[in-house]
C-alpha positions as CSV (number, residue, x, y, z in Angstrom):
1,X,-17.4,23.9,-87.4
2,X,-20.7,22.6,-86.3
3,X,-19.2,19.8,-84.0
4,X,-17.1,22.4,-82.1
5,X,-19.8,24.8,-81.8
6,X,-22.1,22.2,-80.0
7,X,-19.0,21.6,-77.8
8,X,-18.7,25.3,-76.8
9,X,-22.2,25.4,-76.2
10,X,-22.4,22.6,-74.0
11,X,-19.4,23.5,-71.9
12,X,-21.1,26.8,-71.5
13,X,-24.4,25.1,-70.2
14,X,-22.2,22.9,-68.0
15,X,-20.5,25.9,-66.4
16,X,-23.6,27.6,-65.5
17,X,-25.4,24.4,-64.1
18,X,-26.4,24.4,-60.5
19,X,-27.2,21.0,-60.3
20,X,-24.3,18.4,-60.0
21,X,-25.8,15.9,-62.2
22,X,-26.8,18.5,-64.8
23,X,-23.3,19.8,-65.1
24,X,-22.0,16.3,-65.6
25,X,-24.7,15.7,-68.3
26,X,-23.4,18.7,-70.0
27,X,-19.8,18.0,-69.4
28,X,-20.2,14.6,-70.9
29,X,-22.2,16.1,-74.1
30,X,-19.4,18.4,-74.7
31,X,-16.6,15.9,-74.3
32,X,-18.6,13.7,-76.8
33,X,-18.9,16.7,-79.2
34,X,-15.3,17.4,-79.0
35,X,-14.6,13.8,-80.0
36,X,-16.9,13.9,-82.9
37,X,-15.0,16.9,-84.0
38,X,-11.9,15.3,-83.9
39,X,-13.0,12.5,-85.6
40,X,-14.4,14.6,-88.6
41,X,-11.3,16.9,-88.8
42,X,-9.3,13.6,-89.0
43,X,-11.6,12.3,-91.7
44,X,-11.5,15.2,-93.7
45,X,-7.7,15.7,-93.8
46,X,-7.6,11.9,-94.4
47,X,-9.8,12.5,-97.5
48,X,-8.1,15.8,-98.9
49,X,-4.5,13.8,-98.7
50,X,-6.3,11.1,-100.5
51,X,-7.8,13.1,-103.2
52,X,-4.4,15.0,-103.8
53,X,-2.8,11.8,-104.1
54,X,-5.2,10.7,-106.7
55,X,-3.9,11.0,-110.5
56,X,-5.3,14.3,-112.1
57,X,-5.7,12.6,-115.6
58,X,-8.1,9.7,-114.1
59,X,-11.9,10.3,-114.2
60,X,-14.3,9.3,-111.1
């Protein structure tokens, strides 16, 4: 997933940063990407449950 990939890359960048402020910035970015990924996954799960609950004979 895009968000998880970005979170991993940001964490990798944080781990390789030599300056504290740069490391902190990348760490915050990794956390933000991870939170976005979690929200996107929850949204997709809710959408899936909602679509499954719809009457199959019902048209959109």
